[in-house]
C-alpha positions as CSV (number, residue, x, y, z in Angstrom):
1,M,0.5,0.0,0.0
2,R,1.8,3.0,-0.9
3,K,2.1,6.0,1.6
4,T,0.7,9.4,1.0
5,R,3.2,12.5,1.9
6,R,1.4,13.3,5.0
7,S,1.7,9.6,6.2
8,I,5.4,9.8,5.7
9,I,5.9,13.1,7.8
10,D,3.7,11.7,10.4
11,D,5.6,8.5,10.6
12,Q,8.0,9.2,13.6
13,S,9.9,6.1,13.1
14,G,12.0,7.9,10.1
15,W,12.9,10.4,12.2
16,I,14.0,8.4,14.9
17,D,16.3,6.3,12.2
18,F,17.6,9.6,10.8
19,T,18.3,10.8,14.1
20,L,20.3,7.6,15.2
21,S,22.3,7.5,12.2
22,K,23.3,11.4,12.6
23,I,24.7,10.8,16.3
24,A,26.4,7.5,15.2
25,M,28.3,9.4,12.4
26,I,28.9,12.0,15.0
27,I,30.2,9.9,17.7
28,A,32.4,7.9,14.7
29,S,33.7,11.3,13.8
30,V,34.7,12.0,17.6
31,I,36.5,8.7,17.5
32,I,38.9,9.2,14.4
33,I,39.4,12.7,15.3
34,A,40.6,11.7,18.9
35,A,42.3,8.6,17.2
36,A,44.2,11.0,14.8
37,F,45.2,13.7,17.7
38,Q,46.9,10.4,19.4
39,L,48.6,9.2,16.5
40,A,49.7,12.5,16.2
41,A,51.0,12.8,19.4
42,D,52.7,9.0,19.3
43,F,54.5,10.0,16.3
44,K,55.7,13.1,18.2
45,D,57.2,11.2,21.0
46,M,58.5,8.9,18.7
47,G,60.8,11.8,17.2
48,R,61.2,13.2,21.1
49,E,62.6,9.5,21.8
50,N,64.7,9.4,18.7
51,E,66.1,12.9,19.5
52,L,67.1,11.8,23.2
53,G,68.5,8.2,22.0
54,V,71.2,10.5,20.2
55,I,72.2,12.5,23.3
56,A,72.6,8.5,24.9
57,L,74.3,7.4,21.9
58,D,76.7,10.3,22.4
59,F,77.4,9.0,26.0
60,K,77.9,5.8,25.2
61,S,79.9,6.7,22.6
62,A,82.3,8.2,25.1
63,V,82.5,5.6,27.6
64,D,82.9,3.1,25.0
65,N,86.0,4.7,23.5
66,V,87.6,4.8,26.4
67,G,86.8,1.3,27.0
68,S,88.6,0.4,23.6
69,D,91.6,2.1,24.1
70,T,94.3,-0.2,24.5
71,F,97.2,1.8,26.0
72,D,95.6,4.6,28.2
73,A,94.7,2.9,31.2
74,G,94.7,5.3,34.0
75,V,94.1,8.3,32.1
76,V,91.1,10.5,32.8
77,R,88.9,11.8,30.0
78,T,86.0,14.5,30.4
79,Y,82.8,14.3,29.1
80,S,80.2,17.3,29.2
81,F,76.4,17.1,28.3
82,D,76.5,20.1,26.3
83,M,72.7,20.7,24.5
84,E,74.0,23.2,22.2
85,R,76.3,20.3,20.2
86,F,73.1,18.6,19.1
87,S,71.9,20.0,15.8
88,F,68.0,19.3,16.7
89,D,65.5,21.6,17.9
90,N,63.9,20.0,20.9
91,D,61.1,20.8,23.9
92,F,62.9,19.1,26.8
93,Y,63.5,20.5,29.8
94,D,64.6,18.3,33.1
95,V,67.1,16.4,30.9
96,N,68.5,13.5,33.9
97,A,71.3,10.9,32.8
98,S,72.3,7.9,34.9
99,I,75.0,4.8,34.2
100,S,74.6,1.3,35.8
101,G,77.4,-1.5,34.9
102,E,75.3,-2.4,31.5
103,Y,73.7,0.3,29.8
104,V,73.1,4.5,30.0
105,R,69.7,5.9,30.4
106,M,68.3,9.4,29.2
107,T,65.1,11.0,30.9
108,A,63.7,14.3,30.1
109,T,59.8,15.8,30.5
110,T,58.5,17.5,27.7
111,S,57.1,20.9,27.3
112,D,53.9,18.9,27.5
113,G,54.3,17.2,30.8
114,R,55.2,13.7,28.9
115,S,58.2,12.0,30.7
116,I,60.5,9.7,27.8
117,H,63.4,8.5,28.0
118,A,66.2,6.4,26.1
119,V,68.8,3.7,27.0
120,K,71.5,2.4,25.5
121,P,73.6,-0.6,26.2
122,L,77.3,-0.7,27.0
123,T,79.8,-2.4,25.1
124,F,82.7,-3.0,28.4
125,R,82.5,-3.7,31.9
126,V,81.4,-0.2,33.3
127,L,81.8,0.4,37.2
128,P,80.0,3.8,38.2
129,F,82.2,5.1,40.8
130,N,86.0,6.6,41.1
131,E,89.3,4.7,41.5
132,S,89.1,5.3,45.1
133,T,85.6,4.0,45.7
134,L,86.6,0.7,43.6
135,Q,89.9,0.2,45.6
136,S,87.9,0.5,48.5
137,E,85.2,-1.9,47.5
138,L,87.8,-4.3,46.6
139,A,89.8,-4.3,49.6
140,G,86.8,-4.5,51.9
141,R,85.4,-7.5,50.1
142,F,88.9,-9.6,49.2
143,G,91.1,-7.6,51.9
144,H,93.7,-6.6,48.7
145,D,92.7,-3.3,46.5
146,G,93.2,-4.7,43.5
147,T,96.3,-2.7,42.3
148,V,99.4,-3.9,40.8
149,D,101.4,-3.6,44.5
150,D,98.5,-5.4,46.1
151,P,96.7,-8.0,43.6
152,I,93.4,-10.0,44.7
153,V,93.6,-13.7,45.4
154,S,91.2,-15.1,43.9
155,D,89.6,-16.4,40.4
156,Y,88.0,-14.1,37.6
157,T,84.7,-15.1,38.2
158,T,84.5,-14.5,42.1
159,V,86.1,-11.0,40.9
160,V,83.4,-10.5,38.4
161,D,80.0,-11.3,40.4
162,V,81.3,-9.4,43.1
163,L,81.4,-5.8,41.0
164,A,78.8,-6.7,39.0
165,Q,76.3,-6.7,41.8
166,T,78.1,-3.3,43.2
167,S,77.1,-1.9,39.8
168,A,73.4,-2.9,39.4
169,N,72.1,0.0,40.6
170,E,71.7,2.9,38.3
171,V,73.6,6.1,39.5
172,M,72.5,9.2,38.7
173,L,74.6,11.9,37.0
174,N,74.0,15.7,36.8
175,T,74.0,16.7,33.4
176,S,75.1,20.7,33.9
177,M,78.4,18.9,35.4
178,D,81.4,17.0,33.9
179,V,81.4,13.5,33.5
180,Y,84.7,11.7,34.3
181,I,86.0,8.5,32.4
182,Q,88.5,6.5,33.2
183,K,89.8,3.1,31.8
184,T,91.4,0.8,35.0
185,F,92.8,-2.4,35.6
186,I,92.3,-4.7,38.5
187,C,95.1,-7.2,39.4
188,I,94.1,-11.0,40.2
189,N,96.3,-13.2,40.9
190,T,94.7,-17.0,40.8
191,G,97.3,-18.9,41.4
192,N,99.2,-18.9,38.0
193,G,100.6,-15.7,38.3
194,V,99.0,-12.2,38.4
195,N,96.6,-11.3,35.4
196,K,94.5,-7.9,34.7
197,L,90.7,-7.5,34.7
198,D,90.3,-4.2,32.3
199,Y,87.5,-1.9,33.4
200,V,85.6,1.9,32.6
201,L,85.1,3.6,35.5
202,V,82.3,6.6,35.0
203,H,81.9,9.0,38.1
204,Q,81.3,12.9,38.5
């Protein structure tokens, strides 16, 4: 049976369907716009993390370069977190650095309040303290400070395990101050002569 124009106008079910479809379109549009903004924020954060990763990689490279140097044991190198050396334009503040025996970490807060970080693994064995602290640690644990004149009487594995535990926790570094990086040797008497373990010391 054909509906008249008046009956179509008076048919409320059609208006309800129309209204519901419009509401559904509005909700879908809001979801799409919110997703687009979130995606843009995620991409921006990825860019920021990459920029922070550049700083972390620069610091890691400075530590690794000292570790790879065969002849400069005892020579102290200086590293500076000079942000002006990096060409990118970032909106970081509260940039912090930390180091453990296995990695370096950079953290920062962005201008919109987001917290980001970048972590880079270290190539060489690292101890986050100075030479006198190292010798004090060794003397307290083994009764010898590990110098040429006072080698540790032990096996390699025990010494490495003790120092790995000692350097497991992160040590915060002040990015406004210089960092000192130094290669050192720990002398060990294993019963078959005195041999050396090499480490990189990082401290302020």
